[in-house]
C-alpha positions in Angstrom: 131.7 137.5 134.5 129.0 139.2 133.2 128.4 141.4 130.1 125.6 144.0 129.5 123.4 143.3 126.4 125.4 144.5 123.5 123.0 146.5 121.4 123.8 144.9 117.9 122.7 141.6 119.5 120.0 143.3 121.3 118.9 144.0 117.5 119.7 140.3 116.0 118.1 138.6 118.5 114.9 140.6 119.6 113.9 142.4 116.4 111.3 139.8 115.7 110.8 137.6 119.1 107.8 140.0 120.1 106.0 140.4 116.4 105.7 137.7 113.2 108.2 135.4 111.9 111.0 136.9 110.3 111.8 134.2 107.4 109.2 131.5 105.7 111.3 128.5 104.7 109.7 125.7 102.7 109.5 122.3 103.8 110.5 120.6 100.7 113.4 122.7 100.5 114.6 122.4 103.8 113.7 119.4 105.5 115.9 117.2 102.8 119.1 118.6 104.4 118.1 118.2 108.1 116.9 114.5 107.3 120.3 113.3 105.3 121.7 113.3 108.8 119.4 112.3 110.7 115.6 110.7 110.4 114.4 112.8 113.2 115.2 116.5 112.7 112.7 119.1 112.0 112.4 122.5 112.1 110.3 125.4 113.5 109.0 128.2 111.2 107.5 131.3 113.6 104.4 129.2 114.6 104.6 126.1 112.0 106.4 122.7 112.7 107.7 120.8 109.9 108.7 117.7 109.7 108.1 116.7 113.9 107.9 113.0 114.7 107.5 112.1 118.3 109.6 109.4 118.5 109.2 107.9 122.0 109.9 110.8 123.8 113.4 110.5 123.5 115.0 113.7 123.6 118.8 113.2 123.8 121.2 115.1 126.1 120.6 118.5 124.2 116.9 118.8 124.9 117.5 117.8 128.5 119.8 120.4 129.0 117.8 123.2 127.5 115.1 122.2 129.5 117.3 122.4 133.0 118.0 125.6 131.9 114.1 126.8 131.2 113.4 125.7 134.5 116.1 127.7 136.6 115.7 131.0 135.0 111.7 130.1 135.7 112.8 129.6 139.6 114.7 132.7 139.2 112.1 134.8 138.0 109.7 133.6 141.2 112.8 134.3 143.4 113.5 131.0 144.5 117.2 131.1 142.9 119.1 134.3 142.3 122.1 134.3 139.9 124.7 135.0 141.6 124.7 133.8 145.0 127.0 131.0 146.2 125.4 127.9 145.1 127.1 126.6 148.9 124.8 128.6 150.6 122.1 126.2 149.2 124.7 122.7 148.6 127.1 123.3 150.8 127.7 119.5 151.1 128.6 119.0 147.5 130.5 122.4 146.8 132.2 124.1 149.8 132.9 127.4 150.5 136.1 128.9 150.4 137.0 132.4 151.1 140.2 132.9 149.1 138.2 131.4 145.8 135.6 132.4 143.0 132.3 131.5 144.4 130.2 129.5 142.4 126.9 130.9 141.5 123.6 129.9 139.3 125.8 132.2 136.5 128.7 130.0 136.1 126.4 126.8 135.8 123.8 128.1 132.6 126.7 129.5 131.2 128.8 125.8 132.3 131.6 127.9 133.6 132.0 126.2 136.5 134.8 124.7 135.9 134.5 120.9 136.7 136.6 117.7 135.3 134.9 115.8 133.2 134.3 112.3 134.4 135.9 109.5 133.6 134.3 107.8 130.4 131.2 110.9 130.4 129.5 109.3 132.8 128.6 109.8 136.8 127.1 106.8 138.4 124.2 107.6 140.3 125.4 105.5 143.3 128.4 107.6 144.3 128.2 111.0 146.0 127.9 113.5 143.8 130.5 115.7 145.6 132.9 113.1 144.5 132.4 114.7 141.0 132.3 117.8 141.7 136.0 118.5 141.3 137.0 122.4 140.3 139.6 122.0 138.2 139.4 125.8 137.3 138.4 129.1 138.6 134.2 129.5 137.6 133.6 132.3 135.0 137.1 131.5 133.2 135.9 129.6 130.6 132.6 127.6 129.4 132.8 124.2 128.3 130.1 121.0 128.1 129.8 120.4 132.0 128.1 117.5 133.0 129.4 118.1 136.3 127.8 121.1 136.3 124.5 120.2 134.9 124.0 117.5 137.7 124.8 120.6 140.8 122.8 122.2 138.9 119.9 119.6 138.7 120.2 118.8 142.5 120.3 123.1 142.9 116.3 122.8 141.5 115.6 119.8 143.7 116.8 121.7 146.7 114.6 124.8 146.1 111.4 123.2 145.2 111.8 120.1 147.4 110.3 118.3 144.0 111.8 115.6 141.7 113.2 116.7 138.9 110.3 115.4 136.9 107.5 116.8 139.4 109.5 120.3 138.4 109.7 119.9 134.9 106.1 119.6 134.9 105.1 122.1 137.1 107.2 124.4 135.4 107.5 123.0 131.5 104.4 120.7 130.7 101.8 122.6 132.3 102.5 125.9 131.0 104.0 124.8 127.2 101.5 121.4 126.6 102.4 118.5 125.1 104.1 117.9 122.8 106.9 119.1 124.9 109.4 120.1 122.0 108.0 122.4 120.1 106.7 124.4 122.5 110.4 125.0 124.2 111.2 125.9 120.4 108.5 128.5 121.0 110.3 129.6 124.1 112.8 130.6 122.1 111.6 132.8 119.8 108.7 134.4 120.9 109.4 133.8 125.2 105.5 132.7 124.7 103.2 129.7 125.7 101.0 128.3 123.4 98.1 130.3 124.8 100.1 133.4 123.9 101.4 134.4 127.6 104.9 135.5 128.6 106.4 132.3 129.7 109.6 134.3 131.3 109.6 137.8 132.1 111.4 140.3 129.3 114.7 140.9 131.5 115.2 136.9 132.0 114.3 136.4 128.1 117.0 138.8 127.6 119.6 136.5 129.4 118.2 133.7 126.5 118.3 136.3 123.6 120.8 138.8 124.0 122.9 139.5 126.9 126.0 137.5 127.3 126.5 136.3 130.5 130.1 134.4 129.2 132.7 135.4 126.6 135.8 135.2 126.1 136.6 137.6 123.7 134.3 140.8 122.2 134.1 138.3 118.4 133.3 135.3 120.7 133.3 132.8 121.8 130.2 134.1 123.9 127.1 132.5 125.7 123.8 133.4 127.2 121.9 131.9 129.8 121.1 128.6 127.3 123.8 128.1 124.8 126.0 129.4 122.7 126.0 133.1 121.0 127.2 132.5 117.6 128.3 135.1 114.5 129.4 134.1 111.1 128.4 135.2 107.4 126.7 137.8 108.5 124.4 135.5 110.5 123.7 135.1 114.2 122.3 132.1 116.0 122.0 130.0 119.3 123.3 127.0 119.9 122.2 125.3 122.8 124.0 122.3 121.5 124.7 120.5 117.9 121.2 119.5 117.6 119.4 123.0 118.9 120.3 125.8 116.9 117.9 128.5 117.1 117.7 131.9 114.5 115.5 134.2 116.9 115.7 137.3 114.7 114.4 135.2 111.5 112.4 133.2 113.9 113.6 129.6 113.2 114.7 126.7 115.2 116.4 123.4 113.9 116.4 120.6 116.4 117.2 117.0 116.1 117.0 115.5 119.0 119.3 112.3 119.6 122.2 113.5 117.2 125.2 110.8 117.9 128.9 112.4 118.3 129.8 111.4 113.8 126.5 113.5 112.7 126.7 116.5 115.3 129.4 118.5 112.7 127.0 117.2 109.9 124.1 118.7 111.1 125.6 122.0 112.2 126.8 122.3 108.8 123.9 121.6 107.2 122.0 124.1 109.1 124.3 126.8 108.5 123.8 125.8 104.7 120.1 126.6 104.8 120.6 129.2 107.0 123.1 131.2 104.2 120.8 129.9 101.1 117.8 131.7 102.8 118.3 134.1 105.5 120.0 137.7 104.5 123.0 138.3 105.9 123.6 141.9 107.6 126.8 143.3 108.5 127.7 142.8 112.4 130.3 145.8 113.3 129.6 146.1 117.2 132.3 143.2 118.1 134.9 144.0 115.5 134.9 148.0 116.5 135.0 146.9 120.3 137.9 144.5 120.0 139.7 146.7 118.3 139.7 148.3 121.1 141.4 145.5 123.2 145.2 146.5 124.0 147.3 144.1 121.8 149.4 141.1 123.7 152.9 141.7 124.0 153.4 138.1 123.3 151.0 135.1 121.7 153.0 132.1 121.0 153.5 128.9 123.5 152.7 125.5 123.4 148.9 124.7 124.5 147.3 121.4 125.1 143.6 120.4 124.0 141.3 120.6 127.4 137.6 120.8 126.0 136.7 118.4 128.9 138.8 119.2 131.5 140.3 115.5 133.3 141.0 114.9 137.1 142.8 111.7 136.0 146.2 112.3 135.6 146.9 109.2 132.9 143.9 111.7 130.7 146.0 114.6 131.4 148.9 113.2 130.3 147.7 111.9 127.0 146.1 114.7 126.1 149.4 116.4 126.2 151.0 114.0 124.4 148.9 113.8 121.4 146.4 116.5 121.6 148.8 119.9 121.3 148.8 122.9 119.9 152.1 125.0 119.3 152.1 128.7 118.7 154.7 130.6 116.9 154.4 134.6 116.4 156.4 135.9 112.8 158.3 138.5 111.7 155.6 139.9 109.7 153.2 139.3 113.1 151.7 136.0 111.6 150.8 133.2 114.0 152.2 129.5 113.1 149.8 127.7 114.4 151.3 123.9 114.7 149.1 120.8 115.9 149.6 117.6 117.2 146.2 116.5 114.9 144.6 117.6 112.0 140.8 117.5 112.7 139.4 115.0 110.4 137.1 115.8 107.8 133.3 114.2 109.2 133.0 111.2 109.5 135.9 110.0 108.0 139.6 110.0 109.2 140.8 112.1 106.5 142.2 115.2 107.8 140.9 118.7 107.0 142.4 121.3 104.7 144.4 123.4 107.0 146.8 126.1 106.7 149.3 127.0 109.7 149.6 130.6 108.6 147.2 132.8 110.8 146.7 136.4 110.2 145.3 139.3 113.0 142.0 140.3 112.6 142.1 141.8 115.7 144.3 141.7 119.1 143.5 138.1 120.1 140.9 137.3 116.8 143.2 135.3 113.9 142.3 133.9 110.9 143.9 131.3 108.1 143.0 130.8 104.1 140.9 127.6 104.9 138.4 129.5 107.0 139.7 128.5 110.6 139.8 131.1 113.9 141.5 131.5 116.7 140.6 133.4 119.2 143.1 133.7 122.5 141.9 134.7 125.6 142.7 138.5 126.7 141.4 140.0 129.8 143.9 138.1 131.9 141.8 135.3 131.9 144.4 132.1 132.6 145.8 131.3 128.9 142.9 129.6 127.1 142.6 129.6 123.4 139.5 128.1 120.9 140.9 126.8 117.7 137.2 127.1 116.0 135.3 125.1 118.5 138.3 123.2 119.8 139.5 125.2 123.5 143.2 124.3 124.8 145.2 126.0 127.6 148.1 127.1 127.8 151.0 124.7 129.6 154.0 126.4 128.2 157.6 124.9 128.8 156.2 122.4 130.9 153.6 120.8 128.6 155.9 118.4 126.7 155.1 114.9 128.0 157.1 112.9 125.5 159.9 114.9 127.1 158.8 114.1 130.6 158.0 110.8 129.9 161.6 110.2 129.2 163.0 112.4 131.7 161.1 110.3 134.8 162.6 107.0 134.5 166.3 108.4 134.7 165.2 111.1 137.5 164.0 108.3 139.5 167.2 106.4 138.7 169.2 109.1 139.7 167.6 109.9 143.3 167.7 106.0 144.2 171.7 106.4 143.9 171.3 108.4 147.3 171.3 104.6 148.7 174.8 105.1 148.4 174.9 107.2 151.2 173.0 105.4 154.0 175.9 104.4 155.2 178.4 106.7 154.7 181.3 107.8 156.4 181.8 111.4 156.3 179.4 111.9 158.5 175.4 111.6 159.7 174.4 115.1 157.7 175.2 112.5 154.4 172.9 110.0 155.6 170.2 112.2 156.7 170.3 113.4 152.9 170.3 109.5 151.5 167.0 108.9 153.5 165.2 112.3 152.5 166.1 111.1 148.7 164.7 107.5 149.4 161.9 108.0 151.2 160.8 111.8 149.2 161.4 109.0 145.8 159.2 106.4 147.4 156.8 108.4 148.4 156.4 110.1 145.4 156.7 107.5 142.9 154.2 105.3 145.0 151.2 108.2 144.7 152.2 109.0 141.0 151.5 104.8 140.2 148.3 105.9 142.7 147.0 108.4 140.5 148.1 106.9 136.9 146.8 103.5 137.9 143.8 103.4 139.8 142.6 107.2 140.8 138.8 105.9 138.9 138.4 103.1 140.7 139.3 104.5 144.5 137.2 107.4 143.9 134.0 106.3 141.8 134.3 102.7 142.1 135.0 102.1 145.9 133.9 106.4 146.5 136.9 106.6 149.2 138.2 109.8 148.1 140.1 110.2 151.8 142.8 107.5 150.3 143.5 110.0 147.3 143.7 112.7 149.9 146.1 110.5 151.9 148.3 109.6 148.8 148.3 113.1 147.8 149.6 114.5 151.3 152.3 111.7 150.6 153.3 113.2 147.5 153.7 116.8 148.9 155.4 114.9 152.0 158.3 113.7 149.4 158.5 116.6 147.4 159.6 118.9 150.8 161.9 115.9 151.1 164.1 115.8 148.2 163.8 119.3 148.0 165.4 119.3 151.1 168.4 117.6 149.2 169.9 120.7 147.2 169.8 122.6 150.2 171.7 120.0 152.2 174.2 120.0 149.3 174.4 123.4 149.3 175.5 123.2 152.9 177.8 120.4 152.8 179.8 122.4 150.5 179.9 126.1 152.7 180.4 123.6 155.8 183.4 121.5 154.4 181.6 118.3 155.2 183.2 116.6 151.7 185.3 113.4 151.5 189.2 114.3 152.2 190.1 111.9 150.0 190.1 108.8 146.9 187.2 108.6 144.5 184.8 109.7 147.2 186.7 113.0 147.1 186.5 113.2 143.4 182.8 111.8 142.8 181.3 113.9 145.7 180.5 117.3 144.1 178.9 115.8 141.1 177.0 113.5 142.7 175.9 116.0 144.7 174.9 118.3 141.7 173.1 114.9 139.6 170.8 114.2 143.1 170.3 118.4 143.5 169.5 118.2 139.3 166.9 115.2 139.6 165.3 116.5 142.8 164.4 119.9 140.8 163.9 118.2 137.9 160.9 115.9 139.3 159.3 118.9 141.6 159.2 120.2 137.9 157.5 117.4 136.9 154.7 117.3 139.6 153.7 120.9 138.8 153.7 119.8 135.1 151.3 117.2 136.1 149.6 119.2 138.5 149.8 117.6 141.4 152.5 119.7 143.4 150.7 121.7 146.2 147.2 119.1 145.6 146.7 118.1 149.4 143.2 116.2 149.0 141.1 114.5 146.0 138.2 117.3 146.0 
């Protein structure tokens, strides 16, 4: 969803872009804090570089993402790409075009809002077709994540429109104008939109997509994204976070970079950078986003159950484990505050000790809450699909169907109940009863086999054998099974209305309760497949 440039962001991000550096930092005061996290950390202050060492050219994924997006913006500048043109027009073999769905565009790829599922293990096998990874589990534009598959699609798009390999495109659009070493040159682009010879790297209009224009936002107070990373505001400061290892303060003329952070070092480096910024950068009032947020219509209901969804998965096992072990429950209190319960309280950096966490959140603005331990809860307004950010952790609303512990307890009993339909396979009451038993047993078998396949073999079939057609077959079978078991309660009602019931003996006593049991079990199994995201899904992609 496109958002026009906010005046407050323009003041913060562009006031120094065309002038000298805004703040002068002393290397001996800053570098020890950065190097304490990782030895290859450095910072760029104005036109000066401090602490940089070219350690074999290993740039890390954060810098690769930045290079990819800057290259896409150069191609946008040259007219090779259009920001809102459907990607399916360039890559129809990877991204399908569907008339009743939101079309995937370059805007979505730049902002990480493509809605693709995270690949199992966080890796893309180059020997497997990218189409097998391009599984949309969300509507494009709804919410921003670290989208590995989206970056792979963006890479293919760049190679497609240029006819060159990504290495050659980088050489032409980055290395050639920015020189070597490249990393300080990238920082100069973020700060001043300049090449080493003081030429503009991008047109002014496209540079605003980096520094001041939000291409996506969940809420006026954030989260929000520009074309290259997150726009963040806190403590009277504003900054661009491409990744936790690339953090830019354009107004102050400073970029902090740590190319090769491990997962355990990311929060440590971010915390070190924010501490330096708070100690050395003058804070400013940021009234604009808060004033805009206060004009939002207040939500009628904010309670419910949410599941962690920062890396959405197409694998049933991963989704089920997240529902069971990574949930958040919100309860609205009478005084207007929110009580937040977490399955897991985030741990301290590099330790297993839980951070201090106050469950009581007070409203700052509609859909925005804060607690006494500094945590921020942001809910999605604008009918954007029921998402919530607790600090940097993304959750999506699952409601009553998100109780995986209850589902796990119910599943064996539901299957057992449906299998008792076998008692009627040779029913003397009539052929309709025998049909009902056949429907129930066949449907239960199809659903059980499909659930087992989804749980145990889906990754191997998709990314080991590259046979998505098998996934499509068992999902079609699952949905046929659902149609069969949903016929059971309809047949049960028909039997009662037509008087097709046993007339004497134990069968007369038990027939009604057993029909009710089968009907309840059939509806329960249908709701379970809805909760697991399988009902109505007929294809692998």
